[in-house]
VOKE-154961 format. One record per residue (C-alpha): x, y, z. Coordinates in steps of 0.001 Angstrom, whole numbers, padded with zeros to 6 digits, always signed. Layout:
<nodes>
XYZ...
</nodes>
This chain:
<nodes>
+069262+064853+012960+072456+063721+014639+075600+065495+013408+078513+063116+013223+082096+064199+013779+084599+063057+011190+086508+060924+013671+083377+059086+014808+082394+058378+011219+085864+057012+010485+085798+054783+013594+082388+053416+012599+083602+052600+009080+086639+050835+010548+084448+048697+012780+082249+047705+009844+085374+046765+007848+086735+044690+010742+083476+042777+011098+083564+041978+007372+087153+040808+007788+086142+038534+010651+083506+036888+008477+086045+036253+005723+088602+034776+008165+085964+032572+009815+084924+031206+006427+088572+030484+005554+089112+028757+008899+085977+026618+008431+087228+025605+005001+090513+024498+006564+088634+022455+009127+086543+020719+006485+089586+019793+004343+091917+018924+007233+090094+017031+010008+093089+017224+012306+093509+020958+011892+093732+023041+015067+093445+026748+014413+094091+029773+016536+093789+033273+015112+093612+036727+016643+091581+039658+015374+092513+043041+016785+089599+045347+017454+090511+048649+019083+093372+049301+021431+094342+046357+023675+091210+044473+022590+091695+040996+021209+089224+038332+020286+090646+034872+020516+088922+032018+018777+090109+028506+019490+088670+025531+017753+089818+021956+017737+088382+019084+015766+088957+015434+016518+090955+013625+013921+088800+011654+011560+088590+010883+007906+087002+013467+005601+084644+010934+004053+082965+010451+007417+082235+014161+007867+078716+014904+006738+077607+018070+005038+075517+018854+008064+078413+018731+010520+080548+021020+008343+077696+023538+008077+077169+023457+011838+080886+024019+012375+080826+027152+010227+077784+028492+012055+079348+027773+015472+082515+029645+014510+080545+032643+013283+078378+032688+016397+081420+032692+018670+082953+035637+016823+079759+037683+016785+079108+037018+020476+082531+038376+021364+082004+041421+019143+078656+042089+020800+080175+041839+024286+082888+044308+023346+080428+046728+021768+078300+046735+024918+081135+046811+027434+081494+049865+029658+085081+050479+028528+084018+051166+024968+082682+054553+024002+078970+054401+023211+078119+055455+019685+074632+056760+019014+073229+056018+015585+070025+057332+014078+068216+055344+011394+064964+055492+009481+062251+053505+011209+060312+051911+008366+059080+048617+006993+061275+046748+004488+060988+047731+000853+057881+046304-000773+056017+045722+002515+053423+047731+004382+051547+047984+007687+047749+047859+007517+045763+050116+009856+042257+049631+011232+040520+051080+008179+042630+048949+005853+041925+045788+007826+038192+046484+007917+038151+046622+004127+040500+043648+003759+038632+041405+006192+035382+042138+004398+037084+041351+001084+038542+038061+002371+035186+037084+003877+033392+037536+000556+036060+035657-001378+036098+032775+001100+032297+032591+001043+032334+032031-002725+035142+029465-002444+033047+027496+000056+029937+027866-002086+031730+025896-004795+032837+023120-002446+036339+024355-001636+038348+022803+001201+040929+024961+002954+044511+023706+003254+047666+025444+004420+051320+024883+003546+054609+026210+005038+055613+029747+004175+058987+028410+002971+059809+025350+000883+062938+023408+000035+064750+025270-002695+064640+022350-005120+060830+022296-004875+060569+025799-006324+063514+025587-008729+062728+025402-012444+058994+026136-012099+058802+029831-012864+060977+030376-015931+062655+033756-015951+060783+034743-012805+062875+032281-010781+065253+035172-010087+062488+036751-008000+062471+033928-005433+063646+034851-001932+066373+032405-000859+066949+031878+002855+070288+031401+004571+071440+027833+005037+069998+026430+008267+071432+023081+009292+072111+021895+005766+068634+022551+004294+068466+025142+001519+065047+026820+001668+063223+029622-000112+060115+031657+000643+057190+030508-001459+056744+032406-004703+053101+031410-005134+050565+028958-003678+050352+026690-006736+053689+024870-006561+053318+024107-002813+049852+022697-003582+051319+020436-006272+053978+019280-003801+051217+018593-001270+049339+016391-003759+052506+014483-004645+053145+013810-000942+049561+012573-000449+048950+010077-003280+045620+008963-001782+044155+012343-002768+043106+012026-006394+040297+014581-006446+040056+017793-004449+038684+021329-004608+041060+023399-002558+041340+027025-001583+044206+028774+000131+044481+032389+001308+048012+033255+002410+051058+035448+001891+053658+034912-000831+056988+036651-001439+058724+037958-004559+061854+040023-005058+060068+042156-007601+060477+045884-008062+057669+047077-005792+055046+049619-006784+052687+049879-003822+050495+052378-005664+049700+049646-008199+049334+046873-005645+052668+045269-006590+054546+044363-003431+057214+041960-002212+054987+040506+000498+051359+040103-000473+048315+037887-000176+047019+035535-002816+043621+033858-002803+043831+030602-004761+041168+028109-005779+042198+024903-007563+040433+021791-008819+042585+018659-009010+041568+015381-010609+040827+013633-013907+037578+014989-015325+035987+015524-018719+037491+018284-020803+036927+021933-019789+034265+021342-017108+036529+022249-014146+037988+025123-016188+034506+026521-016732+033701+026486-013019+036991+028218-012202+036065+031055-014566+032600+031213-013003+034169+031501-009533+036411+034322-010722+033479+036250-012178+031395+035744-009018+034195+037150-006872+034670+040228-009040+030926+040878-009093+030649+040344-005328+033404+042914-004759+031711+045381-007120+034636+045349-009528+033395+046690-012835+035005+047448-016195+036940+044195-016242+037508+041631-018954+038869+038097-018653+041414+037333-021345+041649+033713-022506+044241+031773-024432+045505+028202-024697+049099+027088-024325+048702+024529-027113+047476+027229-029484+050395+029440-028475+052875+026589-028955+051339+025914-032371+051888+029553-033331+055528+029315-032232+056062+026101-034136+054622+027219-037465+056399+030575-037137+059776+028858-036809+060570+029446-033123+063023+026751-031908+061517+024347-029366+064041+025296-026691+062951+028940-026936+059197+028402-026533+059131+029317-022853+061471+032282-022997+059545+033726-025927+056350+033218-023903+057908+035246-021079+058664+038043-023522+055159+038040-025005+053727+038100-021483+055040+041671-021186+052729+042978-023905+050348+044303-021248+053144+046646-020079+055231+047216-023220+054540+047955-026868+054948+045303-029557+058085+047031-030829+059702+046779-027387+058735+043126-027010+059970+042309-030500+063270+044023-029748+063683+041853-026646+062889+038670-028584+065376+039484-031322+068232+041135-029436+068067+039389-026063+066441+036037-026871+068232+035535-030191+065108+035092-032323+065261+035763-036043+063623+039013-037091+061346+037349-039682+060271+034716-037167+059358+037450-034657+057237+039174-037327+055360+035909-038029+054679+035474-034310+053454+039062-034145+051027+038525-037023+049243+035859-034974+049396+037118-031403+047985+040544-032226+044612+038902-032974+041852+039006-030387+038093+038542-030378+035454+036029-029407+034303+032653-030612+034682+033825-034209+038466+033910-033773+038446+030115-033370+036924+029759-036831+039563+032085-038215+042343+029947-036700+040843+026706-038038+040625+028175-041510+044266+029302-041387+046332+027233-043810+049049+026395-041289+047142+026414-037978+044358+024269-039413+046853+021452-040054+048841+021704-036826+047809+018818-034536+048757+020462-031217+047118+023767-032133+043930+021953-033166+043751+020289-029735+043788+023727-028146+041174+025052-030563+038899+022113-029752+039243+022802-026018+038356+026452-026570+035254+025533-028569+034049+023315-025730+034824+026044-023223+032836+028663-025103+029842+026319-025256+029915+025848-021459+030384+029575-020864+027271+030237-022931+025348+027784-020731+026359+029868-017695+025641+033133-019534+029135+034471-018890+030595+034264-022394+030266+038047-022730+032731+038483-019845+035661+036873-021683+037944+037858-024557+039993+035428-026650+043392+037135-026796+046283+035362-028545+048822+037703-026942+048110+036293-023466+051102+034078-022647+051463+033728-018829+055218+033409-018412+055164+030621-015788+056572+027345-017096+054089+024950-015542+050960+025911-017535+049910+023313-020105+046405+024214-021344+043890+026997-020850+045308+030241-019414+043395+033361-018379+043834+036746-016782+041325+039268-015427+042297+042783-016437+040763+046138-015596+039957+048388-018497+041468+051899-018378+040082+053726-015383+040736+056594-013002+040604+055780-009308+041855+059091-007995+040700+062653-008577+043397+065156-007524+040862+067986-007625+039120+066444-004615+042053+067340-002387+041762+070441-000263+045504+070806+000085+047856+070392-002823+050623+069587-000367+048858+066320+000413+048684+065231-003226+051554+062737-003216+050666+061329+000175+046997+060820-000581+047550+059633-004130+049865+056847-003007+047196+054185-002650+044824+055335-005387+046351+054596-008751+044898+052691-011695+046065+049085-012050+045820+046305-014639+045768+042559-013948+043794+041562-010832+043579+037769-011217+045127+035020-013321+045390+031269-013613+045273+028293-015904+045659+024544-016317+048807+022774-015116+048499+019031-015748+052163+018064-015339+053225+019993-012252+052278+017333-009716+054096+014718-011789+057353+016667-011379+057363+015712-007697+056152+012137-008101+057787+008970-009377+054593+008090-011224+054544+008771-014925+051176+010481-014858+050471+013240-012359+047144+014714-011319+045633+017233-013772+044889+020572-012096+043364+023910-012959+043107+026981-010769+042955+030723-010338+044822+033182-008152+043170+036432-007063+045491+039425-006677+043850+040814-003571+046382+043604-003050+045448+045144-006381+041748+044698-005705+042266+046288-002308+043729+049358-004014+040495+049673-005974+038242+049201-002948+040196+051635-000807+040003+054327-003474+036233+054282-003025+036578+055246+000619+038806+058251+000008+037974+060960+002546+035325+058791+004232+035076+057514+007792+034614+053776+008192+033555+052059+011388+036529+049876+012243+035154+048087+015323+032136+045936+016077+031070+047518+019371+027286+047693+019725+026902+048932+023285+028922+051327+025435+028488+050988+029208+028432+054428+030881+028598+055237+034589+026920+058305+036094+029066+058411+039227+031567+061032+038019+033240+062919+040828+031902+060692+043615+034253+059294+046186+033248+055732+045416+033504+054279+041948+031346+051680+040245+033979+049666+038409+032456+046488+039802+029032+047333+038357+030481+048290+034976+032389+045045+034742+029365+043000+035773+027079+044710+033224+029684+044184+030497+029944+040538+031520+026178+040127+031141+026330+041685+027674+029374+039653+026609+027817+036420+027857+024707+037225+025816+026759+037635+022651+026547+041434+022522+029668+043441+021678+030238+045912+024505+032998+048004+026013+033612+050691+028640+036159+053364+029484+039241+052108+031342+039106+054613+034187+038075+054014+037782+036291+057383+038061+035476+058379+034486+033847+061684+033687+030507+061503+031930+031685+063607+029008+034751+061398+028501+032570+058316+028248+030187+059826+025711+033108+061139+023657+034687+057667+023641+031400+056125+022486+031026+058765+019780+034615+058271+018610+033995+054544+018092+030579+055190+016485+028810+053060+019085+025022+053224+018485+023699+052328+021963+024618+053292+025513+023730+051416+028676+023685+054089+031399+023433+053654+035165+024064+055502+038417+023686+054803+042125+019902+055073+041947+019615+052616+039042+021909+050115+040748+019869+050221+043962+016653+049571+042003+018340+046964+039815+017643+049031+036692+019568+050528+033770+018874+053088+031051+019176+052299+027343+019817+055232+025039+020270+055391+021280+023272+057565+020507+023905+059843+017546+020466+061512+017401+021687+064788+018895+018925+064800+021531+020590+065786+024809+017330+065861+026741+016596+062195+026122+017987+060250+029069+017055+056913+027574+014476+054273+028450+014507+052925+032000+014244+049115+032086+014881+046339+034541+018418+045084+034483+017315+041469+034083+015566+042448+030843+018629+044229+029443+019981+041319+027458+019328+037673+026899+021323+035020+025097+020762+035450+021382+020842+031753+020675+017851+031120+022946+015606+034196+022627+016726+036461+019801+015564+040084+019900+013393+039468+022958+014998+042036+025205+015071+045762+025738+018138+046635+023685+016499+045466+020498+013073+046829+021386+014716+050230+021291+016074+049578+017840+012852+048149+016476+010330+050714+017636+010467+052630+014333+010046+049536+012199+006352+049627+011262+006249+053352+010560+009186+053043+008191+007676+050148+006280+004319+051888+005852+005958+055170+004876+008104+053679+002149+005495+051255+000842+002976+054034+000329+005447+056052-001747+006203+055291-005356+009941+055183-004690+010761+051504-004987+013985+051167-006890+016524+048430-007156+019396+048635-004704+022650+049901-006118+024460+047206-004253+023378+043586-004472+025712+042116-001870+024736+039910+001027+024733+040665+004737+025980+038674+007686+023283+036911+009640+023446+036732+013428+023123+033393+015179+019469+032650+015878+018211+035848+014286+014614+035557+013159+013630+039188+012775+014539+042254+010791+015031+045726+012232+015204+048306+009486+016723+051760+009224+015791+053626+012359+014901+056895+010656+013686+057688+007133+011189+060351+006136+010804+060940+002413+009435+064500+002343+010667+066192+005508+013886+065247+007263+014698+067139+010433+018078+068774+010992+019516+065953+013095+018665+063317+010527+019982+065413+007660+023280+065686+009490+023387+061918+010024+022703+061210+006360+025155+063781+005072+027905+062457+007343+027139+058923+006155+026441+057945+009783+023593+055570+009069+023292+052433+011156+021398+049415+009898+020337+046404+011917+019606+043033+010411+018318+041105+013341+020686+042030+016116+023761+042498+013941+024976+046063+013575+025980+047183+010098+027311+050651+009372+025695+051674+006108+028228+053646+004131+027867+054213+000390+031593+053736-000090+031676+050596+002052+028581+048457+001751+026459+050021-000977+029059+050643-003651+029463+053772-005733+026108+055098-006913+025979+055971-010608+025018+059285-012188+021946+057617-013623+020753+056603-010173+021451+060048-008723+019536+061746-011515+016400+059788-010630+016533+061189-007099+016754+064874-008011+013774+067141-007485+010528+065818-005987+010738+068214-003017+013976+066665-001841+017326+068138-000962+018552+069186-004391+022180+069317-003299+022160+065921-001582+020337+063442-003858+022675+060626-002838+021305+060780+000705+018025+059298-000460+019676+056888-002856+021748+055477-000012+018858+055190+002416+016444+053600-000049+019101+051272-001438+019865+050073+002086+016177+049590+002834+015315+047573-000261+018503+045583-000074+017559+044530+003452+014000+043711+002433+015382+041545-000368+017711+039857+002078+014810+039126+004438+012700+037621+001632+015573+035363+000558+016362+033996+004010
</nodes>
C-alpha cells in the first residue's frame, strides 16, 4: 500500500475542493447567462502557484423568450467542458508534480463479472428458457436500455426511488429501465397496429436496490419476460403464462417451489371492507408485499406508524390476508358476509374460479397456492398476480469445505433464496401512454434468472465443467525439428472448421508434443488429430480418442480426405465419428441384457446437430467389471456423450441434475463399487436419457 505524506494528502484535498468550487461557479455563471442574454462573463479560478484558468464566454444579445431549454443546457455543458479540459491539461502538464494514487480495482456495487463456468451455466439456462418461450409462440423484441424519465415515472409506486436517473443529455431526461414490462407497454402504445402479440424479452434491467449478491439481488441483472397482449376471453392467457412458468422451472430442475396466486380485485375488496382509504390502497399493498421478508407485526407497525393507517383497520386487513389455501378458500371468501356482497371482490373471485378450472385441465393446480397476503407492490397490476417462491432449503454445506479459511469466499454464491419469478395482469398500463380510452389488456411473467442461477451454480460446487465446445485438437509431431508445420496445422483446422467441427491448435510455431497434449487435456478435448512429416507425405492423419490413459495407442491411421466431411451433406460418414461409434453395439447389447433399466434422473432435452441422423452412445460402460482407467473417468465425472456428432460433457451436476438418495440406494450392492454408487446412476441415466431422446426424434 502507498503511504501518503501529510502534505500530499492536504494538497489532494485542496484540489478536490477547488474542482467542486469550479463546478459551483460554472453553474452560477450559466444561470447568469440564461437570465441575462447580453451578459459577458469573465472569471478566474486560481489553482496552484501562478496557475490561472481563464474562462471567457460571450452570448449574443437576444430576448430570453427565444432561448430554448436545449440551448441553455448546451451552454452549461460547454462551460463545464471548457473548465474540465483546462484542469486536465494542468494535471498532466510536466510542470506539475505527479501524484500517484492507489485505488481498489473492482466492479461497481451490485454488479459482477461472469467467468467461463458461470457463462456456461447461464447460456444453458437462457437457451432452455428461450426454447420454452418459442414453444408457446413467443416473438422476440428489444427495447432501449434507457427510457425517457416520464415513461417510467409513476409506474412503480414506492419502488420509483430505485430507478437510476441519468445526467441530462441535450435536454432529454432519461433513466435506466427498471423492468421490461413498462418499455413493452410503451412499445405497444407507439405501434397501434399491434393488437395481439406474444412477446418475450431477455435483457438487463437496473435498480438502485441494496444488493445482496449471495441471494441473487443485484443492481444490474437479467430478466426473462414473456407477455401476452390482446383482448381474449377471461383467464385463458393467464393460464398459459402459469403453464410457461411451471415448464421453465421443471426444465431447469428447480424443485421445492410453489406459485402463490392472488387477485388485485380481491385485495382491493379486502381493503375497502376493512376501511382502508382509497388513496392508501397502493401504499398499503407495498407494505403487505414485504410479508415474505418481515413478520406481520413489523408490517402492521409500518402500516400504522408510517402509512397512517388506523390500528383497528390494520387488524381487519390482517384477519383476511393471513388466509391461504386452495380452491376451497374461494368458497370461504364467497360465504363471508362482507366479501360476498362486494362487487369488485366478487369479480376477482369469479376470475379465480375460472383460473382454477383451467389449471385442473392442465394438471398443474397442485403447483399453485392461493395466498391472500401476496400483494405485488407495483402500481400497474390490475388483476391476477402471482409469484414463484422456493420453499426453505439449504444450498450450501459448509462441512464440504476442506479449508475453513475459504468458507466466506466459497459461500458467497450459495445461499438460500426466496422469490424466483413473478408477474400478473396489467390491463391499463398501455392506455397510460395512449390517447385512446381503452388500452390493450396484457398479462405476463418475469423470471428472476440471477436467483435461479444461484441455485444452479450451487449444484456445481467443487465440480469441473467443460466451458468450451472444442471437439478436436490438432497436434503436430514435429517438435524440435528445424522446420515447422504451421501451414499443415492451419490447413487441417480449416478442413475441420469448414466441415462444421469445432477444432483448435496450440499457438506456437514449434510446439512441444507434451505441451499440445496438456493443452488438449486442460480443455477436456475428446479427440486429437495427430500428424508428422511421414503422415503429411502420405496424405494421412491419425485420429486418437483422448482421456483413456492409454499411452501406447497412437491412434487410427486414416486418409486425410476421409478425416471430415460436411455434416449437412453426409453426417457421421467419416473417420472421426467412426472412432466414436465403434463401441455402440456392444454397449447396447450389454445394457439391454441386464435388468438395470431405470428412468433417467434428468428428463431434459439435448441439442441436435444439423443433419444428424444417428446416435453414438457412451463410449465405455461395463456393468460388472470396470477397469482402472474407466473408474477414474467416472469418478472424476469426465464422461463424454455424443448424440450424433454433437459433443456433450455428461456431468451429474450439469446435465443430469442432482441424484436423490432413493436413486442411489437402488444402485448399492450387486457386485458394484459400494463407495461409488452414483457412478452407475450417472452412466445409466445418461444412456437411457439418450435412448429416449432418439426414440422421440
